MARZA-384646 format. One line per field, with one value per residue (C-alpha): residue number from 1; residue in three letters; x negated, y negated, z negated. Coordinates in steps of 0.1 Angstrom, whole numbers, plus 5000, padded with zeros to 4 digits. Layout:
num: (NUM|...)
residu: (ALA|...)
x: (X|...)
y: (Y|...)
z: (Z|...)
END
This chain:
num: (1|2|3|4|5|6|7|8|9|10|11|12|13|14|15|16|17|18|19|20|21|22|23|24|25|26|27|28|29|30|31|32|33|34|35|36|37|38|39|40|41|42|43|44|45|46|47|48|49|50|51|52|53|54|55|56|57|58|59|60|61|62|63|64|65|66|67|68|69|70|71|72|73|74|75|76|77|78|79|80|81|82|83|84|85|86|87|88|89|90|91|92|93|94|95|96|97|98|99|100|101|102|103|104|105|106|107|108|109|110|111|112|113|114|115|116|117|118|119|120|121|122|123|124|125|126|127|128|129|130|131|132|133|134|135|136|137|138|139|140|141|142|143|144|145|146|147|148|149|150|151|152|153|154|155|156|157|158|159|160|161|162|163|164|165|166|167|168|169|170|171|172|173|174|175|176|177|178|179|180|181|182|183|184|185|186|187|188|189|190|191|192|193|194|195|196|197|198|199|200|201|202|203|204|205|206|207|208|209|210|211|212|213|214|215|216|217|218|219|220|221|222|223|224|225|226|227|228|229|230|231|232|233|234|235|236|237|238|239|240|241|242|243|244|245|246|247|248|249|250|251|252|253|254|255|256|257|258|259|260|261|262|263|264|265|266|267|268|269|270|271|272|273|274|275|276|277|278|279|280|281|282|283|284|285|286|287|288|289|290|291|292|293|294|295|296|297|298|299|300|301|302|303|304|305|306|307|308|309|310|311|312|313|314|315|316|317|318|319|320|321|322|323|324|325|326|327|328|329|330|331|332|333|334|335|336|337|338|339|340|341|342|343|344|345|346|347|348|349|350|351|352|353|354|355|356|357|358|359|360|361|362|363|364|365|366|367|368|369|370|371|372|373|374|375|376|377|378|379|380|381|382|383|384|385|386|387|388|389|390|391|392|393|394|395|396|397|398|399|400|401|402|403|404|405|406|407|408|409|410|411|412|413|414|415|416|417|418|419|420|421|422|423|424|425|426|427|428|429|430|431|432|433|434|435|436|437|438|439|440|441|442|443|444|445|446|447|448|449|450|451|452|453|454|455|456|457|458|459|460|461|462|463|464|465|466|467|468|469|470|471|472|473|474|475|476|477|478|479|480|481|482|483|484|485|486|487|488|489|490|491|492|493|494|495|496|497|498|499|500|501|502|503|504|505|506|507|508|509|510|511|512|513|514|515|516|517|518|519|520|521|522|523|524|525|526|527|528|529|530|531|532|533|534|535|536|537|538|539|540|541|542|543|544|545|546|547|548|549|550|551|552|553|554|555|556|557|558|559|560|561|562|563|564)
residu: (MET|VAL|LEU|SER|ILE|ILE|GLN|ASN|ILE|SER|ILE|ILE|ILE|ALA|ALA|GLU|VAL|LEU|TYR|HIS|PHE|LEU|SER|LYS|SER|PHE|SER|GLY|LYS|ALA|TYR|LEU|ILE|SER|ILE|LEU|ASN|GLY|ILE|LEU|PHE|GLY|LEU|THR|ALA|VAL|LEU|ALA|MET|MET|THR|PRO|PHE|ARG|PHE|GLU|SER|GLY|ILE|ILE|TYR|ASP|GLY|ARG|THR|ILE|VAL|ILE|GLY|ILE|ALA|THR|LEU|PHE|GLY|GLY|PRO|LEU|THR|GLY|SER|MET|ALA|SER|ALA|ILE|ALA|ALA|SER|TYR|ARG|ILE|PHE|ILE|VAL|GLY|GLY|SER|GLY|TYR|LEU|ALA|GLY|VAL|LEU|SER|ILE|LEU|GLU|ALA|PHE|VAL|ILE|GLY|ALA|ILE|PHE|ASN|ARG|ILE|ARG|LYS|HIS|SER|LYS|PRO|SER|GLN|GLU|LEU|LEU|LEU|VAL|ILE|ALA|SER|ALA|LEU|LEU|ILE|HIS|ILE|PHE|MET|LEU|LEU|ALA|GLN|LEU|PHE|LEU|PRO|ASN|GLU|ARG|TRP|ARG|LEU|VAL|LEU|PRO|VAL|ILE|ALA|PRO|VAL|VAL|LEU|THR|ILE|TYR|PRO|ILE|GLY|PHE|ILE|LEU|VAL|SER|ALA|LEU|PHE|ILE|GLU|ALA|GLU|LYS|SER|ALA|ARG|VAL|GLN|GLU|LYS|LEU|GLN|GLU|SER|GLU|GLU|ARG|TYR|ARG|LYS|ILE|PHE|ASN|ASN|HIS|HIS|THR|VAL|MET|LEU|ILE|ILE|ASP|PRO|GLN|SER|GLY|ALA|VAL|ILE|ASP|ALA|ASN|PRO|ALA|ALA|GLU|ALA|TYR|TYR|GLY|TYR|SER|ARG|GLU|ALA|LEU|CYS|SER|MET|ASN|ILE|THR|ASP|ILE|ASN|THR|LEU|ASN|PRO|GLU|GLU|VAL|LYS|GLN|GLY|MET|ALA|ARG|ALA|LYS|GLN|PHE|ARG|LYS|ASN|ALA|PHE|GLN|PHE|ARG|HIS|ARG|LEU|ALA|SER|GLY|GLU|ILE|ARG|ASP|VAL|GLU|VAL|PHE|SER|GLY|PRO|ILE|ASP|PHE|SER|GLY|LYS|GLU|TYR|LEU|TYR|SER|ILE|VAL|HIS|ASP|ILE|SER|GLU|LYS|MET|GLU|ALA|GLU|ARG|LYS|ILE|ALA|GLU|ILE|ASN|GLU|ASN|LEU|GLU|LYS|ILE|VAL|ALA|LYS|ARG|THR|GLU|ALA|LEU|GLU|ALA|ALA|ASN|ARG|GLU|LEU|GLU|SER|PHE|ALA|TYR|SER|VAL|SER|HIS|ASP|LEU|ARG|ALA|PRO|LEU|ARG|ALA|ILE|GLU|GLY|PHE|PHE|GLY|PHE|LEU|MET|GLN|GLU|ILE|ALA|GLU|ILE|ASN|PRO|SER|LEU|SER|ASP|ASN|ALA|ARG|HIS|TYR|GLN|GLU|ARG|ILE|ARG|PHE|ASN|ILE|THR|LYS|MET|ASN|LEU|LEU|ILE|ASP|ASP|LEU|LEU|ASN|LEU|SER|ARG|ILE|GLY|THR|GLN|GLU|LEU|SER|LEU|GLN|SER|VAL|ASP|MET|SER|GLU|LEU|ALA|ARG|GLU|VAL|ALA|ASN|GLU|LEU|LEU|SER|GLU|ASN|PRO|GLY|ARG|ARG|ALA|ALA|ILE|THR|ILE|ASP|PRO|ALA|MET|THR|CYS|ILE|ALA|ASP|LYS|ALA|LEU|LEU|LYS|VAL|ALA|LEU|THR|ASN|LEU|PHE|SER|ASN|ALA|LEU|LYS|TYR|THR|SER|THR|VAL|ILE|GLN|PRO|SER|ILE|ARG|PHE|SER|SER|MET|ASP|LYS|ASP|ASN|GLU|ARG|VAL|TYR|PHE|ILE|LYS|ASP|ASN|GLY|ILE|GLY|PHE|ASP|MET|GLN|TYR|ALA|GLY|LYS|LEU|PHE|THR|PRO|PHE|GLN|LYS|LEU|HIS|SER|ASP|LYS|ARG|TYR|PRO|GLY|THR|GLY|ILE|GLY|LEU|SER|ILE|VAL|ARG|ARG|VAL|ILE|SER|LYS|HIS|GLY|GLY|LYS|ILE|TRP|ALA|GLU|ALA|VAL|PRO|ASP|LYS|GLY|ALA|THR|PHE|TYR|PHE|THR|LEU|GLY|GLY)
x: (0984|0946|0936|0970|0964|0930|0940|0966|0940|0919|0947|0952|0917|0923|0952|0926|0905|0935|0951|0916|0915|0951|0948|0919|0926|0963|0944|0961|1001|1006|1040|1029|1005|1030|1052|1027|1008|1039|1049|1012|1017|1054|1039|1010|1031|1057|1021|1015|1046|1040|1011|1031|1020|1056|1070|1103|1127|1133|1107|1079|1047|1021|1003|1035|1031|0995|1004|1032|1016|0988|1006|1027|0998|0973|0994|1023|1061|1070|1044|1056|1096|1084|1064|1091|1122|1100|1090|1122|1141|1122|1124|1163|1170|1139|1128|1164|1164|1179|1148|1159|1166|1136|1118|1132|1130|1090|1092|1110|1091|1058|1071|1082|1051|1031|1047|1045|1010|1005|1022|1000|0966|0974|0968|0940|0905|0886|0868|0902|0907|0900|0919|0950|0941|0939|0968|0991|0977|0984|1023|1034|1024|1039|1068|1070|1070|1100|1114|1110|1144|1166|1160|1193|1193|1167|1140|1120|1112|1099|1081|1068|1040|1030|1022|1018|0980|0975|0994|0979|0943|0937|0963|0952|0924|0930|0949|0916|0889|0914|0920|0881|0875|0905|0888|0854|0868|0887|0854|0833|0867|0864|0831|0830|0856|0837|0804|0827|0844|0808|0797|0829|0819|0783|0794|0817|0795|0765|0790|0807|0777|0765|0731|0710|0706|0681|0678|0642|0624|0593|0575|0574|0588|0618|0646|0676|0701|0709|0741|0758|0740|0707|0722|0729|0693|0671|0693|0690|0719|0722|0710|0680|0668|0673|0654|0625|0599|0597|0560|0580|0596|0570|0539|0515|0493|0507|0488|0498|0532|0528|0508|0543|0567|0546|0548|0586|0587|0574|0589|0555|0567|0603|0601|0578|0573|0567|0571|0600|0598|0631|0642|0636|0602|0605|0586|0607|0596|0615|0617|0625|0639|0637|0637|0647|0676|0686|0709|0719|0691|0665|0648|0646|0642|0673|0663|0680|0663|0667|0653|0631|0622|0638|0623|0589|0590|0602|0570|0550|0563|0563|0535|0517|0531|0519|0479|0489|0504|0476|0445|0468|0469|0436|0423|0448|0433|0396|0408|0423|0395|0371|0397|0397|0359|0357|0380|0356|0327|0341|0359|0325|0301|0332|0335|0294|0285|0303|0292|0264|0281|0304|0273|0261|0292|0295|0259|0259|0294|0276|0246|0273|0293|0259|0249|0289|0280|0250|0261|0304|0304|0337|0356|0390|0424|0427|0388|0390|0415|0399|0368|0393|0412|0373|0362|0395|0393|0355|0369|0395|0374|0351|0378|0395|0354|0354|0383|0380|0348|0362|0392|0363|0345|0370|0380|0342|0340|0337|0358|0341|0373|0370|0395|0407|0420|0448|0457|0424|0415|0450|0441|0407|0416|0443|0420|0395|0418|0439|0399|0391|0429|0423|0455|0477|0497|0521|0534|0519|0530|0507|0517|0491|0480|0483|0457|0451|0419|0410|0384|0375|0360|0388|0415|0404|0408|0440|0456|0428|0449|0488|0478|0465|0499|0521|0506|0507|0545|0554|0534|0569|0586|0591|0582|0565|0564|0547|0546|0527|0544|0551|0575|0582|0598|0606|0581|0554|0540|0549|0530|0553|0542|0572|0573|0601|0585|0598|0606|0615|0640|0640|0647|0612|0593|0584|0555|0543|0515|0502|0471|0478|0509|0526|0560|0560|0542|0503|0509|0526|0510|0478|0460|0443|0473|0451|0448|0479|0466|0433|0464|0477|0441|0431|0462|0463|0427|0438|0469|0492|0517|0532|0565|0585|0615|0623|0657|0647|0643|0649|0612|0593|0583|0558|0550|0525|0518|0479|0486|0474)
y: (2857|2863|2823|2817|2846|2833|2800|2814|2834|2799|2791|2817|2812|2776|2788|2813|2790|2768|2795|2805|2767|2769|2805|2787|2752|2765|2793|2807|2799|2829|2816|2783|2797|2825|2794|2774|2800|2812|2779|2775|2808|2796|2765|2785|2807|2779|2765|2798|2798|2766|2777|2810|2829|2822|2850|2831|2807|2815|2848|2840|2858|2846|2853|2851|2890|2884|2858|2871|2906|2895|2866|2895|2921|2896|2871|2895|2899|2864|2846|2869|2865|2820|2826|2853|2830|2795|2814|2834|2796|2780|2810|2809|2771|2754|2782|2796|2810|2850|2864|2852|2886|2906|2872|2875|2914|2913|2888|2909|2943|2924|2916|2951|2966|2939|2945|2983|2982|2951|2981|3007|2985|2980|3019|3023|3023|2997|3018|3025|2990|2991|3020|3007|2974|2991|3016|2981|2965|2994|2999|2961|2958|2990|2978|2946|2965|2982|2957|2944|2969|2941|2915|2913|2923|2953|2926|2948|2970|2940|2925|2960|2969|2925|2926|2960|2963|2931|2940|2968|2959|2920|2917|2946|2935|2902|2909|2930|2905|2879|2903|2916|2878|2879|2910|2894|2860|2879|2897|2866|2857|2881|2885|2843|2850|2875|2853|2825|2850|2860|2824|2817|2845|2835|2797|2807|2829|2807|2779|2794|2818|2811|2823|2790|2797|2778|2784|2773|2774|2794|2770|2740|2748|2722|2731|2732|2738|2741|2757|2738|2759|2750|2716|2721|2739|2715|2684|2667|2667|2685|2657|2652|2689|2693|2663|2677|2702|2736|2719|2697|2719|2747|2741|2764|2742|2742|2768|2796|2786|2786|2824|2837|2822|2844|2875|2870|2865|2898|2916|2925|2907|2895|2895|2865|2851|2812|2780|2756|2717|2703|2669|2660|2669|2705|2735|2765|2796|2817|2848|2843|2873|2857|2873|2860|2856|2844|2814|2795|2809|2806|2821|2806|2823|2830|2826|2837|2826|2837|2813|2841|2812|2831|2862|2854|2840|2869|2888|2866|2865|2907|2905|2885|2907|2936|2918|2914|2946|2966|2947|2954|2990|2990|2976|3000|3027|3018|3011|3047|3063|3050|3059|3098|3098|3084|3110|3135|3127|3127|3162|3179|3159|3169|3209|3211|3193|3223|3247|3247|3246|3275|3292|3289|3297|3331|3335|3328|3347|3378|3371|3364|3403|3418|3405|3414|3450|3457|3445|3462|3486|3490|3463|3455|3447|3417|3408|3429|3408|3377|3390|3400|3361|3344|3365|3360|3325|3323|3335|3314|3283|3293|3305|3266|3257|3272|3258|3224|3222|3242|3214|3183|3195|3200|3162|3157|3185|3173|3192|3218|3229|3258|3282|3307|3339|3336|3371|3385|3363|3371|3404|3399|3381|3410|3436|3415|3410|3445|3460|3441|3452|3489|3504|3472|3484|3462|3464|3436|3427|3401|3389|3398|3368|3342|3313|3277|3250|3250|3247|3286|3282|3260|3279|3308|3296|3283|3321|3337|3315|3321|3355|3358|3345|3364|3393|3383|3374|3407|3428|3439|3445|3484|3478|3449|3434|3405|3389|3366|3350|3320|3299|3267|3241|3204|3209|3223|3253|3263|3293|3308|3336|3351|3377|3392|3385|3366|3337|3304|3276|3253|3218|3225|3226|3193|3207|3235|3216|3196|3211|3225|3228|3267|3277|3309|3326|3327|3368|3378|3363|3343|3313|3281|3265|3246|3276|3255|3224|3235|3244|3212|3192|3222|3219|3180|3174|3193|3168|3194|3198|3226|3232|3262|3274|3303|3321|3335|3376|3372|3361|3328|3314|3290|3272|3247|3238|3220|3187|3182)
z: (8906|8892|8890|8869|8845|8840|8836|8808|8794|8788|8774|8752|8742|8730|8710|8691|8676|8663|8649|8629|8619|8609|8588|8572|8564|8546|8531|8502|8518|8538|8548|8564|8578|8597|8606|8621|8639|8650|8666|8682|8698|8709|8725|8737|8756|8768|8783|8801|8816|8831|8851|8865|8895|8911|8932|8942|8925|8888|8893|8878|8865|8835|8803|8780|8772|8763|8736|8720|8718|8702|8680|8667|8668|8643|8631|8620|8631|8613|8638|8661|8660|8658|8693|8707|8699|8713|8744|8755|8746|8770|8799|8792|8790|8809|8833|8837|8874|8884|8864|8836|8816|8829|8813|8784|8780|8784|8758|8731|8746|8738|8700|8691|8707|8686|8654|8656|8660|8635|8609|8624|8619|8580|8578|8603|8600|8612|8638|8653|8659|8695|8703|8689|8711|8743|8732|8725|8757|8781|8765|8769|8801|8815|8793|8814|8846|8835|8823|8863|8868|8852|8882|8906|8938|8930|8937|8917|8946|8969|8935|8920|8940|8944|8907|8895|8902|8882|8856|8844|8852|8851|8820|8797|8797|8794|8763|8743|8758|8732|8714|8709|8698|8671|8656|8652|8640|8615|8604|8603|8576|8559|8551|8548|8523|8504|8504|8489|8462|8458|8451|8432|8407|8406|8395|8372|8357|8358|8344|8317|8304|8268|8277|8290|8333|8356|8389|8402|8437|8434|8457|8440|8409|8411|8389|8417|8389|8350|8340|8311|8277|8295|8291|8257|8245|8262|8252|8287|8313|8341|8367|8348|8343|8379|8385|8367|8373|8354|8344|8321|8298|8303|8277|8295|8324|8356|8370|8349|8354|8392|8387|8366|8391|8417|8400|8388|8431|8436|8410|8396|8363|8353|8315|8300|8271|8271|8250|8260|8251|8241|8251|8216|8214|8190|8207|8211|8215|8240|8259|8298|8327|8360|8392|8430|8444|8482|8481|8514|8535|8510|8484|8444|8412|8389|8356|8317|8288|8250|8222|8200|8179|8148|8160|8162|8130|8115|8132|8117|8082|8088|8100|8070|8045|8062|8059|8022|8022|8034|8009|7984|7994|7998|7970|7949|7972|7963|7925|7922|7943|7918|7888|7901|7909|7867|7859|7880|7865|7833|7840|7848|7823|7789|7811|7813|7778|7762|7777|7751|7722|7731|7738|7703|7689|7706|7698|7662|7664|7672|7647|7618|7631|7629|7591|7582|7597|7578|7540|7552|7581|7573|7583|7566|7595|7587|7595|7627|7643|7633|7648|7682|7685|7679|7708|7729|7724|7736|7768|7774|7767|7788|7815|7809|7815|7849|7860|7852|7867|7898|7900|7893|7922|7948|7945|7954|7980|8015|8037|8063|8087|8112|8129|8099|8101|8072|8069|8069|8041|8023|8023|8012|7982|7974|7978|7951|7930|7928|7923|7894|7876|7885|7872|7888|7916|7936|7973|7995|8025|8046|8084|8109|8131|8113|8115|8108|8109|8070|8053|8039|8009|7998|8012|7996|7960|7966|7977|7948|7924|7941|7945|7911|7896|7916|7903|7870|7868|7886|7859|7842|7875|7880|7917|7920|7956|7971|8003|8022|8054|8078|8094|8112|8099|8113|8136|8109|8104|8068|8045|8018|7992|7976|7950|7929|7891|7864|7877|7861|7859|7888|7860|7853|7886|7880|7852|7874|7891|7867|7840|7812|7816|7813|7817|7801|7767|7765|7751|7780|7806|7793|7815|7816|7831|7854|7886|7907|7902|7916|7945|7950|7949|7978|8000|7996|8004|8035|8045|8031|8005|7976|7965|7950|7948|7919|7901|7865|7869|7902|7918|7933|7965|7965|8000|8012|8048|8058|8075|8107)
END
């Protein structure tokens, strides 16, 4: 009986090979595959019954339960039912005998249990497959033994002691071993199917993509494959491209191309800029993204090619434009600097040259007033008024000359940068201004610990002008207040001096920093109109900027930065 079942298992293994061959040959035709495999397993069961262990006439034992169980478990109900029908027909009509009912029941129970476990298997995890196979093997052959109870004349009493040990050991082992072959073959088929799907996807992407793609052998530089986009771009047929070496396309020398492929293969660099030669002889700028891929067990370079000729040409033109612009800017800057130097020199000369005649006017005016006083000690009101106006304007002219000289000096003075305690410097400036005007009172608030990197002397000039303005334009306010503080804005430190003075109309803000431009009358608020121009020059020299905000009769705020 053992020899018989071993022979049957050999037949089943041969059937397993044919089963997978049919499944592969008729892939995609599930119904046809089920029918053909049902016939295959049915004939295999018939072959098993042709080489049985014969207990007595009409009572035979073979591997049909293994065949039917496996056919249904792996092939499904349709395959199993076809095989069962063929096997049962052969058992009834060809073999016949007194044990035909038990034989047919063995076939049917193997089909039913196989169908049950086939359904369970569809919803189980791969790790559970072996347990399902063992359970189905044992159940099929336990029910096979139970089917022997239908032998006539209680022949089962003689049969079971003989066949039970083999049916409960050799049969399940055979079932499990053959099932293991099926499971392994299914895994291989799934892997192969996924591989084919992956290759098909790759082939579709490769062939249908509008981007130029090449497959290159990194050892030899041979072009292994090229997509239709590459044919259209280079002007060669696929066959021609695949007979070429990448050095036939790349304008670099072969050694440099080889080094580039080595870097791409090792992932050290996968983006390159090359110049490629087309079939027409035209040279085009390209950007190549290249990296290693494994294909049929060999490593190749998968290269995606983008034409960047227009981009490179645009960049070259932009570079030329920038170069020309830089030259133009340099010339204009040089001319502007020369003009500024001339203007500053002129302002200095004019201011300096005005001193002598102004001193002469002042001196001769003094002599004149002495002469007049000797002749007529009692001056009329008009004469005294003229005298005061002349002295006022001489003083104003002196201040104007001083401011012009300061303005010209700031333009030529080199910066001496250092860390400056701006809070302390502002307090010093405020105290000096208040001491110059003893009757002047104002609530001045200066935030502590404000520091910066600046030229201390120039910064003092700027703060003096800003605080002087604040004091001047709050002189008519009952409770004047001035605040010097700072804040962060747009990642930059912004300093500001705020007062509650007379303010100004913002529509005239553009005139504030222009020399000799004043927004208020000289009678009430005397000045030269150059102070804020000096402040702007100092701030600009530090790389900063200055601006103001104000509301008439509600005060003004002057903001400034000091660059880096």
